[in-house]
N, C-alpha and C positions, 0 to 999 in steps of 0.2 A: 577751327574745327573742320578738318578735311573729310571726315567720315559722313557720308549721307545718312547712315543709320543714326549716328549721334545727333546730327543736326535735326533730323525728323523727330527724334525722341525729345530733344530740348524744346523744339517749337511746339509740339503737341502738348507737352507738360506745362509750358508757360501759358499757352492759350487756354487750356482747361483750368489752370490756376486762376487766371484773370476772370474767366467766366464764372467759376464757382465762387470766387471772392466777391464779385459783383452781385451774384445771385444771393449769397449769404447775407451781404449787407442789406440788400433790398428786403429780404425776408425778415431780418431783425427789425428794420424800420417799420415795415407794414404790420408785423405782429405787435410791436409796441404800440403803434397807433390804434390798432384794433382793440387791444386790451385796455388802454386808457379810455378809449371811446366807450367801451362796454361799462367800465367803472363809472364814467361820468353819467351815462344813461341810468345806471342803477341809483346813483346819488340823486338824480333828478326825479326818479320815480318815488324815492323815499320822501323827498321834499314835497312833492305833489300830494302824497298821502297825508303828510303832517299838516299841510295847508288846508286840505279838505276837512280834517278833524277840527282845526281851529275855526273854520268858517261855520261848521255845524254847531260847535260849542258856543260860539258867540251869539247865536240866536236865542239860547235859553240861559244865558249867563246874567248874573246880577251885576249891576254897574259897580265899578271900583274893584272887582276881583280879577286877578290875572287869569288868562286862559290857560287851561291845562292841555298839554300835548300828549296825545295818545296815538301810538303807531300800531302797526299790525304785528309787532313783536310782543311776546309775553313779558311783561315787566318793563322797566325803564329801558329806553333805547339811547345808548351813549353817543350814537352817531347822528342824532337829530337834536337840534336846539333852536329855541325861539328867542330872538333879541328884539326888545321893544325900542321905541325911540328914546326912552329914558334909560337905556342900557340895563333894563331889567331882564334877566335871563330866567326862563322857566324851562326846566328840563325834565323829562320823564313824566311821572305822575305824582311827584312830591308836592308840586305847587308852591314851593318856597322860593321867594324872589331873591335875586342876587343883584345888588346895586354896586356899580363901580364907575370909575372915571372913564372918559372916552378913550384916552391913550391906553389904559389898561385893557379896555375891551378890545381895542384893535390888536394889541400884542397877544392877548389870549386867543383871538380869532385866528391869527397867523399860526400860532403853535397848534391850535386845534386842527387846522387844515393841512399841516405839514405831513407829506407822505400819503395824502388821501386825494381822491377825486371828489370835489365839492359841488353842491348846487344850492341855489338860494331862490326863495319865492317871497314876494311881498303880499301880506294878508292884512285886510282892514278888519279890525275888531272894535268892540265897544270901548276898550281902553285905548284905542288908537292904532295906528299902523305898526305892524311888527314884521320882522324878517325871519323867515324859516330857513335854516341851514341844515343840509344833510351831507354826509360824507360816506365814501366807500374806500376801504384800504386798497392801496396799490401794491401791497406786498406780494399777493399771488401773481400779479403781472410781472413784478421784478424777479420773482423766483422762476417763472416760466422763461423769461428772457435770459436769465443767468444759465439755466439748464441748456437752452438753445445754443448760447455762445460756447459753452463747454463742449457740447456735441459737435459744433462746427470746428472748433479748434482741434479737437481730437480726431474727427472724421476726415477733414479736408486733407491733411498730410497723408493719411492712409490711402485715401482715394487717389491722390496725386501719385503716390508710389505705385499703386495698381495701374494707373493710366500709363506711367512711364514704363513699367515692366511689360505691359501688353504691347505698347507701341514698339519697344525695343525688340520684343519677340516677333511680332508680326512683320516689322520692317526687315529684320534679319531673314525671316523666311522668304519675304518677297525679293530680297537682294541676293539670296543664296545662288540662284542661277547666274546672276551677274558675276559673282566671285568665281564660280566654276568656269564661266566663259573667259574671264580675264586670265585665270591660271592656265587654262589650256592654250589660249592664244599666245600667252607669253612664252610657252614652251615650244611653240612651233618655230622651226628654223628652216633654212633653205634645203636641208637634207631630209626633212620629214613633212613636206607640204601635203602629204596624203591625209594627215590628221585633220579632224574637224571639231569645232566647238560643240558642246552638248546643247540640244534644243529642248527647252522645258515643254511640258505638255499643257501649260496654262493657256496657250493661244493668245497671250496678251502682247504688249509692245516688246517685252523682253524676248519672247519667242520669235517675233518677227525680226528683231535685231540679230538674233543668233542665226536665223535662216539667211539673212542678207550677208552676214559675215562668211557663212559657209559657201554661198554662191561666189563671193569675192575670192575666197581661197581656191575655189575650183578654177576660176579664170587665172589666178596667179600661178597655180600649179601647171596649168596648160602652157602658159607663157614661158615659165622657167624650163619646162621639159622641151619645148620647141627650141629655146636658146641652147640648152645643153646638147640637143641632137645636132643643131647647126654647128656648134663649135667642134664637137667630136667628128662630124662628117667632114667639115672643112679641114681639120687637122689631118684626118685620115687621107683625104683626097690629095692633100699637098705632099704627102710623103712619097708617093709613087713618081710624079713628075720631077720632084727634086732629086730623087735617086737616079732617074734616067739622065737628068741634066748633069749631075755630078759625074756619072760614068762617061758621058760624051766629052766633058771638059778634061777628064783625066786622059782620055784617048788622044786629045789634041794638045796635050801639054808640050810635046816635043816641038811643035811648029811655033807656038807663041807662048813660051813659058811665063812671061810676066803677066800677060793678059789672063792666062788661065789661072795663075796663082791668085790674082785679085778676084776672079770670078768664083773660084773655089772658096775663098773667104766669105763671099756673099752667100754662097750656097750653104756653107756651114751655119751662118746666122739664120737663114731661112729654115734649115732643118732643125736647129735648136728651138726656134720659135714654134714650129709645128709640133715638136715633141712637148714643149711646155704647154701649148694649148690643149693637146690631147691629155696630158697628165692633169691639168686643171679640170677638164671636162670629167675625167674619171673621179677626181676628188669631189667635185660638186655633185656627181651622181651618187656618191656614197657607196661605191663599190667595196665589198668586203676585202680586207687586207689578208695577205698570207703571212701569218704571224709566226715568230720564232724567237728564241732568245738571242738578243743582239748585244754585243759588247760595244758600248759607245766609244771606249778608248781605241779599240781596233778600227772602228769606222773612222774616227778622227785621224788616226795615223795613216790609214789608207788614202784618205782624201789629201793628206799632205804630200803623198807620193806623186800626185798628178802634176804635170808641167804647168807652170803659171808664169806670170810676168817677171822678167829679169829685174834684179835689184831689190827685191822684197824678201826680207828674212822672216821665216815662219817659226815661231816658238811654240812648242807643245808642252803643256802642263797637264799631264794625264794621271788621274788617280786609278789604281787597279780595281778590277772587279766591279765596274759600274755597268750592270746588266739590266736591260729593259726587255719587255715583250713587245714585238712589233714587226713591221716589214723591214727587212734589211735593206732592200733596194730603196725604199722610200726614205728611211733614215739616212742612208748614204747620200741620197739626193739632197736632203735637208742640210746636212753638214756641208756638203760640197757647195751648195748655193751660198751658205753663210761665208765660207772661206773665199769663194770666188768674189763675192761682194767686197769683203775686206781687202783682198789683194788688189782689186781694181782701184780702190780709193786710198790705199795706204801710201805713205811717203816712203817708208823703209821697213816697217816692222808690223807683223801680224801675230797676235797671241791667241792660240786655241787652247782653251782650258776645259777639261772634263773632270767634274767633281761629283762626289757623292752628295745626295743619293742618286740623282740622275740629271745632272745639269751640264749643258754644253754652252760655253761662252766664247764668242769670237769677237775680238776687238782689234783695232788698228790705230795707227798714229796719223790718220788722215785728217781732213777738215772736220769730221764729226757730223753728228745729226743734231740740229737745233731742237730744243725742247718742244717747240710748237709743231714739229714735223715728226716726232717719234712714233706717232700712230699712223700718219698718212703714208709713211714710207712702205707700209705693208699693203697699200692699195695696188691694184693691178695697173700696169703700164704707168707707174708713177716714178718720176725722177726729180730730184731736187735741182733747182736752177743752177746752183753753184757747182754741180757735178756734171753738167751736160758736156762742158768743154773737154773734160778728161775722161769721159766714159768710153771705155774701150770696146764697146759692142754689146752692152747689156740691153735686154729687151724691156726691162722694168717688171718682169714677172718672177724673178728669182726669189725675192723676199716674200712675195705673196704665196708662191708655192711652198716655201719653207714653213710659213705660218699655217697653211692649210694642212700640211703633213703633221705638224706638231698637234694641231687640233684633232686630226684624225686618230692620233695615238693617245688622246686624252690629256695632252699637255698644253703648254703655253709658250709663246715666243714674243718677247718684248724688246724694245730698244731702251737701254738704261745707261747708267754710269759705270765705267769699268771699276772692278774691285780686285785687280790682280795683286799678287804678293809683291813685296819689295824686290826691286830689281827687274820687274817686268811691267812696270806701270806705263800705260799709254794714255793719251789724252784725246783720242779720236772717237769714232763710233764704237758702240758695244752692243752686241746682240746676244741675248741670253734665252736659251730654250730649256724648259724644265719639263721632264717627262715622268710618268709613273715608273717605278722601279720594282724589281723583284729581288728577293734575298738570294744570296749565293754563298755556298759553304767556303770555309777557309782552305788555304792550300792551293788556290788556283795559280796557274802558270801565267806569267806576264813576259812577253817577248818584246825586246826593243831592237829595231833595225835602224841603223845609222848609215849615213853616207855624206860626203861633202864636208861642211864646216866643222861639225862635231857637236858635243853636248855641253850643257851648262854645268859648270863644276858644282859638286856637292849636292846635286839634285838627281837622285837615282832614276826618276821616272820623267824627267823634263829634258827635252831635246830642242836643239835649234836647227832649223832647216832654212837654208838661204837659196833663193832662186830655183831654177829647174833642176840643177844637178845635186841638190842636197835634200835629204829625205829624213823623216822620222816616223816611227810607229811604236805601238805598245804591244804588238803581238807578232808572232813569227810568220803568220800567213802572208804570202807575197801578194802583190797587187799588179799583176801584168808584167810586161817586159821591163819596166823601169823599177821593179822592186829591188830593195837592197838586201844584203845579207843580214839575218836575224841573230841577235845575241839573246839567249834565254836567261831570264832572271826570275827567281822565286819571289813572289810577292810577300811582303812582311805580314 
């Protein structure tokens, strides 16, 4: 039982059940003793009255006649009898003796006292010593005990249900602020640290806990804001000196071309790192995006136009009319980072697939991502050990930026197993982004631009792009000076 409410209800109900059961048992035993004791006292009183009558009658009795038993009841009293030493029983006012054997007298005495409280008195008479026996029925006591047991058996379950219900209700009301605090705290992320948990007005321990959590959130928000400002300021301040350094190196390229070329490569990496840090700072700050309708197929095709590592063939598998709402620049950066990562680690082939409703999948035939690292590769500044030797300059921020962009658009980005169609199967890493989509009417125009190696046969919207000189796209819009000529094709 993981619920505090349920545990409290069970413990309270069991405790009350044990207490009431013990109290009921003690009540039955005490009442039974009291009733039996009262009946015994009544029997003793009757026996004393009968003994007093015998003593008074013995004073004026003629020798040889049995004593008469007269009680305070009108007529014969069946609950009082006198037994002489000779087993002569004189009952009531009849005066007729009854003579029997000793065993018969004992059996008759046992039957006579069964179910009764009895009392006996020894009286000396002229005829000899006699025993006066009186009895009081225990039926009223048994009836009272039976009624008490019925009331307890019927009332205890009802009382336990009442206790359980009240405990469940009161515990739920007491824990309601805890549930509200937990739900609010679970919804707080790095982008909405301004939110605070509700503080109940009870002034108890739960209220103090809520206030402590809010104070902790205040400190956390301040620390995160300082961190974001630091990253943004550092990235911004790095851009100007890097631009100046690049300009000076370009001016001195004629005098030392080799040295300047290496320095420019390092400057490019620093500029890319500064740009990545600035973009991460903006994504962490939750800046609003400039949204528009974006065709993912067009974005994927444009990213394939950019020059990349020689010897890697890029295959496009683009479905038409895959349109999402979002920032075109951010989505282009997401797809570009995925393609750059795949080209950097691929042996010879990269497959970029855009499928409905809004899925972008980039896979390669490189060493792949082990299952235990499919989540950690999205951490910032993370590189797998087996890829460090062949890493061509990645900063370890590309996949982190891509996932943050996907999340900013309400989507997801995961590392998974490739599921490409037959003929394009690869066994390396596979990164899949799924974004929310919007409906688009039929009859949209799809443009395919090709250059270099050519297209895959019998696949109207699937193209192969090899190296830097080969390009593929799914729309006619060019992408800078390296764009190829577009061939317009109506989507089916």
